[in-house]
N, CA, C and O of each residue as an XYZ file, in Angstrom:
596
protein
N      37.900     34.971     26.160
C      36.949     36.139     26.178
C      37.169     37.389     25.635
O      37.219     38.180     26.577
N      37.318     37.937     24.628
C      37.909     39.818     24.657
C      37.077     40.369     25.939
O      35.995     40.037     26.425
N      37.947     41.254     26.245
C      37.509     42.316     27.386
C      36.846     43.041     27.155
O      35.876     43.382     27.832
N      37.443     43.776     25.403
C      36.389     45.285     24.912
C      36.371     44.785     23.801
O      37.327     44.160     23.341
N      35.283     44.980     23.196
C      35.010     44.983     22.034
C      35.261     46.135     20.752
O      34.354     46.938     20.538
N      36.183     46.171     20.136
C      36.602     47.239     19.193
C      35.222     47.031     17.860
O      34.377     46.138     17.804
N      35.464     48.430     16.742
C      34.333     48.350     16.070
C      34.008     47.190     14.905
O      32.932     46.826     14.429
N      35.485     46.729     14.626
C      35.171     45.402     13.886
C      34.951     44.074     14.416
O      34.691     43.102     13.706
N      35.068     44.046     15.779
C      34.419     42.971     16.165
C      32.881     43.105     16.660
O      32.158     42.167     16.994
N      32.673     43.954     16.645
C      30.969     44.688     16.940
C      30.709     44.351     15.565
O      29.883     43.443     15.469
N      31.272     44.911     14.157
C      30.461     44.804     13.340
C      30.456     43.226     13.030
O      29.407     42.834     12.520
N      31.615     42.087     13.289
C      31.508     40.950     13.040
C      30.397     40.315     13.826
O      29.706     39.416     13.348
N      30.190     40.925     15.368
C      28.995     40.265     15.958
C      28.031     40.648     15.141
O      27.588     39.702     14.490
N      27.562     41.607     14.934
C      25.935     41.653     14.128
C      26.079     41.089     12.764
O      25.030     40.824     12.177
N      27.186     40.867     12.172
C      27.588     40.086     10.783
C      27.075     38.373     11.079
O      26.463     37.540     10.410
N      27.633     38.394     12.311
C      27.788     36.773     12.495
C      26.813     35.884     12.994
O      26.722     34.679     12.758
N      25.678     36.991     14.116
C      24.656     36.705     14.606
C      24.108     35.793     14.160
O      24.167     34.635     14.573
N      23.296     36.343     12.945
C      22.210     35.594     11.972
C      22.742     34.579     11.772
O      21.967     33.662     12.041
N      24.004     34.116     11.316
C      24.728     33.266     11.024
C      24.464     32.177     11.873
O      23.987     31.057     11.686
N      24.955     32.872     12.999
C      25.257     31.414     14.059
C      23.557     31.013     14.553
O      23.246     29.859     14.846
N      22.610     32.123     14.579
C      21.088     31.487     14.407
C      20.650     30.169     13.540
O      19.989     29.173     13.833
N      21.346     30.622     12.277
C      21.160     30.008     11.209
C      21.574     28.338     11.598
O      20.786     27.441     11.296
N      22.623     28.098     12.156
C      23.148     27.117     12.304
C      22.430     26.372     13.754
O      22.371     25.170     13.498
N      22.147     26.502     14.464
C      21.289     26.281     15.287
C      20.111     25.666     14.909
O      19.866     24.460     14.965
N      19.118     26.902     14.371
C      18.215     25.903     13.465
C      18.177     25.235     12.793
O      17.128     24.639     12.547
N      19.461     24.972     12.077
C      19.383     23.839     10.962
C      19.806     22.696     11.738
O      19.645     21.556     11.301
N      20.510     23.001     13.225
C      21.267     21.612     14.116
C      19.199     21.240     14.584
O      18.938     20.056     14.800
N      18.392     21.935     14.650
C      17.176     21.588     15.144
C      16.628     20.966     14.271
O      16.186     19.831     14.456
N      16.559     21.570     13.203
C      15.575     20.692     12.103
C      16.325     19.469     11.519
O      15.646     18.759     10.778
N      17.558     19.119     11.720
C      18.583     17.867     11.919
C      18.279     16.835     12.626
O      18.359     15.655     12.285
N      17.767     17.463     14.066
C      17.460     16.885     15.098
C      15.874     16.411     14.892
O      15.645     15.238     15.186
N      14.736     17.236     14.401
C      13.671     17.009     14.223
C      13.439     15.820     13.280
O      12.600     14.937     13.457
N      14.453     15.933     12.067
C      13.974     14.914     11.490
C      14.795     13.562     11.684
O      14.760     12.576     10.948
N      15.558     13.748     12.869
C      16.095     12.445     13.227
C      15.354     11.542     14.565
O      15.610     10.464     15.102
N      14.424     12.491     14.747
C      13.432     11.982     16.052
C      12.214     11.481     14.856
O      11.971     10.279     14.966
N      11.669     11.958     14.098
C      10.878     11.180     12.836
C      11.597      9.800     12.178
O      10.897      8.863     11.795
N      12.627      9.783     12.117
C      12.879      8.603     11.777
C      12.841      7.673     12.529
O      12.479      6.529     12.253
N      13.316      8.194     13.841
C      13.884      7.317     14.950
C      12.253      6.676     15.617
O      12.180      5.607     16.223
N      11.051      7.587     15.343
C       9.946      7.070     15.901
C       8.997      6.527     15.113
O       7.834      6.320     15.461
N       9.822      6.117     13.267
C       9.151      5.614     12.680
C       7.545      5.926     12.121
O       6.620      5.186     11.787
N       7.720      7.439     12.204
C       6.698      7.925     11.271
C       6.548      7.831      9.761
O       7.424      7.805      8.897
N       5.376      7.791      9.665
C       5.026      7.990      8.059
C       5.459      9.274      7.647
O       5.165      9.360      6.455
N       5.953     10.206      7.989
C       6.366     11.448      7.933
C       8.006     11.555      7.172
O       8.392     12.343      6.309
N       8.603     10.663      7.730
C       9.808     10.855      7.582
C      10.080      9.890      6.355
O      10.061      8.660      6.330
N      10.367     10.899      5.234
C      11.131     10.456      4.137
C      11.574     11.399      3.831
O      11.267     12.343      4.560
N      12.759     11.803      2.330
C      13.554     12.120      1.683
C      12.823     13.648      1.326
O      13.275     14.786      1.201
N      11.268     12.964      1.222
C      10.678     14.625      0.700
C       9.908     15.346      1.721
O       8.897     15.993      1.447
N      10.511     15.199      3.181
C       9.928     15.636      3.894
C      10.213     17.465      3.823
O      11.376     17.788      4.066
N       9.429     18.380      3.574
C       9.303     19.679      3.489
C      10.740     20.421      4.337
O      11.361     21.372      3.863
N      10.986     19.930      5.304
C      11.590     19.986      6.791
C      13.356     19.948      6.274
O      14.349     20.606      6.585
N      13.075     18.764      5.305
C      14.929     17.948      4.632
C      15.033     19.540      3.563
O      16.086     20.177      3.550
N      14.007     19.924      2.876
C      13.998     21.023      1.886
C      14.706     22.394      2.372
O      15.840     22.685      1.989
N      13.880     23.294      3.329
C      14.036     23.595      4.121
C      15.627     23.695      4.517
O      16.473     24.562      4.296
N      15.665     22.529      5.146
C      17.511     22.615      5.919
C      18.399     22.463      4.862
O      19.529     22.564      5.337
N      18.453     22.263      3.618
C      19.022     22.640      2.686
C      19.221     24.094      2.051
O      20.298     24.601      1.738
N      17.904     24.671      1.925
C      18.076     26.126      1.567
C      19.031     26.551      2.827
O      20.239     26.790      2.826
N      18.370     26.561      3.583
C      19.288     27.337      4.910
C      20.686     27.085      5.318
O      21.500     27.768      5.939
N      20.731     25.850      4.766
C      22.522     25.778      5.250
C      23.210     26.262      3.836
O      24.403     26.544      3.953
N      22.671     26.400      2.567
C      23.007     27.065      1.471
C      23.305     28.496      1.434
O      23.921     29.079      0.543
N      22.668     29.132      2.777
C      22.561     30.554      2.593
C      23.112     30.509      3.794
O      22.980     31.681      4.148
N      23.664     29.932      4.703
C      24.347     29.974      5.624
C      25.801     30.117      5.539
O      26.374     31.097      6.016
N      26.502     29.024      4.858
C      27.554     29.033      4.233
C      27.734     29.916      3.619
O      28.594     30.707      4.007
N      26.985     30.187      2.354
C      27.183     31.395      1.588
C      27.611     32.622      2.160
O      28.573     33.206      1.661
N      26.812     33.242      3.483
C      27.270     34.044      4.256
C      28.870     33.190      5.364
O      29.849     33.854      5.707
N      28.810     32.705      5.469
C      30.123     32.167      6.251
C      31.138     32.199      5.241
O      32.235     32.139      5.796
N      31.238     32.266      4.048
C      32.082     32.490      2.770
C      32.553     33.536      2.912
O      33.778     33.596      2.806
N      31.774     34.818      3.216
C      31.771     36.277      2.830
C      32.269     37.099      4.023
O      32.763     38.226      3.980
N      32.029     36.262      5.187
C      32.223     37.284      6.126
C      33.391     37.322      6.779
O      33.774     36.311      7.369
N      34.128     38.463      6.782
C      35.565     38.873      7.394
C      35.681     38.994      8.483
O      34.921     39.658      9.189
N      36.780     38.301      8.910
C      37.238     37.984     10.635
C      38.786     38.407     10.641
O      39.683     37.928      9.947
N      38.888     39.586     11.753
C      40.422     39.650     12.451
C      40.562     38.501     13.376
O      39.824     37.594     13.761
N      41.795     38.882     13.591
C      42.229     37.737     15.224
C      41.604     37.488     15.670
O      41.218     36.330     15.829
N      41.017     38.820     16.269
C      40.628     38.625     17.860
C      39.378     37.673     17.586
O      39.265     36.735     18.375
N      38.482     37.778     16.637
C      37.294     36.815     16.540
C      37.661     35.685     15.803
O      36.647     35.159     15.346
N      38.464     35.218     15.559
C      38.829     34.128     14.559
C      38.168     32.831     14.614
O      37.518     32.283     13.725
N      38.566     32.213     16.395
C      38.392     31.186     17.361
C      36.592     31.242     16.759
O      36.175     30.210     16.234
N      35.805     32.230     16.853
C      34.521     32.292     16.628
C      33.864     31.896     15.659
O      32.745     31.387     15.723
N      34.711     32.160     14.365
C      34.273     32.035     13.081
C      34.908     30.878     12.853
O      34.294     30.118     12.105
N      36.091     30.444     13.315
C      36.145     28.725     12.632
C      35.126     27.987     13.781
O      35.148     26.770     13.598
N      34.314     28.340     14.817
C      33.714     27.393     15.523
C      32.294     27.779     14.212
O      31.506     26.848     14.047
N      32.169     28.415     13.800
C      30.871     28.388     13.418
C      30.882     27.459     11.989
O      29.943     26.767     11.596
N      32.336     27.651     11.251
C      32.614     26.957      9.963
C      32.364     25.472     10.564
O      31.470     24.668     10.299
N      33.616     25.367     11.592
C      33.442     23.683     11.472
C      31.899     23.124     11.967
O      31.398     22.068     11.580
N      31.275     24.093     12.915
C      29.502     23.618     13.108
C      28.818     22.782     11.502
O      28.190     21.747     11.279
N      29.357     23.887     10.675
C      28.559     23.869      9.317
C      29.164     22.774      8.799
O      28.321     22.063      8.252
N      30.458     22.247      8.721
C      31.138     21.233      8.206
C      30.316     19.587      8.801
O      29.895     18.663      8.104
N      30.324     19.727     10.298
C      29.385     18.496     10.659
C      28.247     18.665     10.395
O      27.662     17.588     10.275
N      27.318     19.944     10.164
C      25.958     19.920     10.272
C      25.944     19.049      8.515
O      25.226     18.050      8.488
N      26.561     19.346      7.382
C      27.128     18.897      6.378
C      26.965     17.922      6.195
O      26.354     17.398      5.264
N      27.633     17.350      7.303
C      27.775     15.601      6.897
C      26.604     14.756      7.831
O      26.416     13.544      7.726
N      25.818     15.711      8.818
C      24.457     15.016      9.447
C      23.349     15.634      8.680
O      22.292     15.243      9.176
N      23.125     16.496      7.602
C      22.222     16.619      7.015
C      22.139     15.807      5.598
O      21.141     15.793      4.877
N      23.546     15.040      5.292
C      23.229     14.576      4.075
C      23.471     13.123      4.795
O      23.413     12.180      4.006
N      23.667     12.870      5.823
C      23.355     11.204      6.690
C      22.211     11.418      6.894
O      21.767     10.353      6.465
N      20.971     12.206      7.363
C      19.684     12.132      7.654
C      18.836     12.107      6.536
O      17.629     11.937      6.713
N      19.473     12.310      4.991
C      18.754     12.236      3.489
C      18.631     11.171      3.675
O      17.458     10.801      3.714
N      19.577     10.231      3.864
C      19.805      8.972      3.417
C      18.954      8.229      4.403
O      18.099      7.394      4.109
N      19.237      8.571      5.429
C      18.485      7.570      6.792
C      17.145      7.636      6.453
O      16.398      6.674      6.633
N      16.738      8.784      5.934
C      15.053      9.196      5.808
C      14.703      8.026      4.617
O      13.607      7.465      4.578
N      15.679      7.776      3.760
C      15.579      6.938      2.786
C      15.030      5.635      3.270
O      14.016      5.147      2.770
N      15.667      5.094      4.201
C      15.363      3.820      4.561
C      15.982      3.662      5.898
O      16.949      3.002      6.278
N      14.812      4.779      6.754
C      14.677      4.798      8.384
C      14.502      3.471      9.136
O      14.998      3.596     10.256
N      13.989      2.254      8.948
C      13.957      1.112      9.725
C      15.627      0.487      9.562
O      16.186      0.191     10.618
N      16.198      0.345      8.592
C      17.310      0.341      8.334
C      18.990      0.667      8.770
O      20.076      0.140      9.010
N      18.305      1.877      8.670
C      19.484      2.822      9.121
C      20.178      3.031     10.297
O      19.710      2.995     11.435
N      21.221      3.234      9.993
C      22.262      3.484     11.106
C      22.317      4.951     11.737
O      23.013      5.773     11.142
N      21.481      5.442     13.165
C      21.074      6.792     13.609
C      22.216      7.465     14.265
O      22.045      8.579     14.761
N      23.801      6.660     14.322
C      24.555      7.087     14.826
C      25.472      7.832     13.406
O      26.409      8.545     13.766
N      25.321      7.745     12.313
C      25.927      8.105     11.492
C      25.058     10.031     10.918
O      25.577     10.722     10.041
N      24.014     10.372     11.536
C      23.205     11.377     12.153
C      23.827     12.087     13.309
O      24.310     13.216     13.387
N      23.672     11.019     14.292
C      23.426     11.894     15.862
C      25.069     12.018     16.035
O      25.280     12.699     17.039
N      26.123     11.662     15.503
C      27.588     11.942     15.621
C      27.961     13.183     15.207
O      28.327     14.047     16.004
N      27.876     13.406     13.606
C      28.111     14.803     13.607
C      27.476     15.818     13.791
O      28.003     16.930     13.738
N      25.915     15.575     14.103
C      24.892     16.291     14.843
C      25.511     16.889     16.246
O      25.539     18.088     16.524
N      25.919     16.002     16.936
C      26.547     16.474     18.280
C      27.766     17.167     17.942
O      27.895     18.240     18.531
N      28.812     16.805     17.055
C      30.218     17.355     16.828
C      29.495     19.094     16.614
O      30.055     20.061     17.130
N      28.337     19.221     15.868
C      28.086     20.684     15.032
C      27.707     21.535     16.544
O      28.152     22.671     16.711
N      26.722     20.763     17.758
C      26.333     21.207     18.323
C      27.883     22.009     19.523
O      28.251     23.152     19.797
N      28.232     20.919     19.809
C      29.985     21.132     20.295
C      30.271     22.484     19.646
O      30.359     23.464     20.385
N      30.442     22.637     18.170
C      31.200     23.618     17.948
C      30.269     24.911     18.182
O      30.909     25.934     18.424
N      28.992     25.030     18.155
C      28.260     26.250     17.975
C      28.761     26.365     20.006
O      29.112     27.420     20.534
N      28.680     25.416     20.528
C      28.877     25.809     22.125
C      30.423     26.440     22.089
O      30.721     27.165     23.038
N      31.175     26.267     21.310
C      32.368     26.952     21.387
C      32.549     28.312     20.782
O      33.422     29.164     20.943
N      31.430     28.267     20.011
C      31.684     29.637     19.552
C      30.789     30.540     20.516
O      30.938     31.753     20.368
N      29.842     30.098     21.521
C      29.323     30.994     22.314
C      30.038     31.186     23.924
O      29.535     31.706     24.920
N      31.485     30.515     23.735
C      32.553     30.835     24.614
C      33.488     31.669     24.200
O      34.262     32.146     25.031
N      33.614     32.074     22.527
C      34.563     33.025     21.953
C      34.280     34.358     22.333
O      35.051     35.210     22.773
N      32.884     34.431     22.065
C      32.670     36.085     22.060
C      31.164     36.301     22.775
O      30.281     35.444     22.752
N      31.079     37.255     23.237
C      29.927     37.491     23.865
C      28.758     37.684     23.034
O      29.036     38.045     21.890
N      27.669     37.560     23.262
C      26.174     37.578     22.927
C      25.118     36.300     22.062
O      23.945     36.254     21.689
N      26.207     35.454     22.028
C      26.202     34.223     21.380
C      25.643     33.315     22.473
O      26.412     33.036     23.394
N      24.169     32.722     22.496
C      23.973     31.947     23.163
C      23.065     30.686     22.751
O      22.303     30.721     21.785
N      23.220     29.619     23.550
C      22.618     28.103     23.273
C      21.597     27.958     24.110
O      21.712     28.385     25.258
N      20.224     27.229     23.617
C      19.362     26.968     24.477
C      19.668     25.892     25.340
O      19.779     24.808     24.768
N      19.819     25.899     26.448
C      19.592     25.177     27.322
C      18.737     24.005     27.312
O      17.661     24.538     27.584
N      18.516     22.899     27.197
C      17.112     22.281     27.060
C      16.965     21.677     28.483
O      15.897     21.159     28.808
N      18.361     21.750     29.614
C      17.680     20.973     30.588
C      17.150     22.040     31.585
O      17.218     21.829     32.796
N      16.612     23.209     31.072
C      16.116     24.108     31.541
C      14.857     24.347     31.514
O      14.218     25.100     32.249
N      14.381     23.491     30.380
C      13.062     23.588     29.654
C      11.783     23.011     30.198
O      11.842     22.107     31.032
N      10.683     23.461     29.794
C       9.573     22.924     30.250
C       9.638     21.469     30.479
O       8.897     21.033     31.361
N      10.254     20.790     29.957
C       9.922     19.407     30.072
C      11.125     18.448     30.267
O      11.215     17.391     29.642
N      12.194     18.941     31.316
C      12.853     18.745     31.700
C      12.705     17.919     33.099
O      12.169     18.476     34.056
N      12.970     17.188     33.155
C      13.052     16.344     34.727
C      11.510     15.540     34.588
O      11.176     14.884     35.574
N      10.786     15.561     33.679
C       9.420     14.995     33.761
C       8.788     15.592     33.924
O       7.693     15.104     33.647
N       8.697     16.835     34.374
C       7.768     18.016     34.950
C       6.763     18.490     33.873
O       7.281     19.228     33.036
N       5.610     18.268     33.723
C       4.762     18.795     32.676
C       4.324     20.170     32.810
O       3.633     20.304     33.819
N       4.447     21.001     32.296
C       4.003     22.396     32.411
C       2.016     22.354     32.784
O       1.212     21.863     31.991
N       1.675     22.909     33.967
C       0.306     23.301     33.934
C      -0.101     24.467     33.870
O       0.463     25.455     34.341
N      -1.173     24.428     33.243
C      -1.997     25.910     32.661
C      -2.717     26.432     33.371
O      -3.304     27.453     33.013
């Protein structure tokens, strides 16, 4: 991780932060669709509004990643974001097919690239400061505990 951030790196962090957040959100949307399909929900269909939202967010994010400029100091971070986008595109495409036939579908065709995308996002968090992933193991539902009111 860089020890001092120059002006170009700071500008990159500011520009790439929303793209990182969008990729995290996209991963969450795909995971949500996967849960719907896995539970056999009647809502699990290729027409689900979350799928359309994920498609739009993906297109916007990929466009942003194509326009971003990066120097050598931030290249590993940008590479991780771009690799995450490739994996999430595969997961999104597979999710669409799975939602068309959830009972006969292979959930691993979505889950494997989804996990890969998440790993690439985790790599990005280690490449530069200011990028954080949500630690679900620290969440309210971890360990079977139910939050009390």
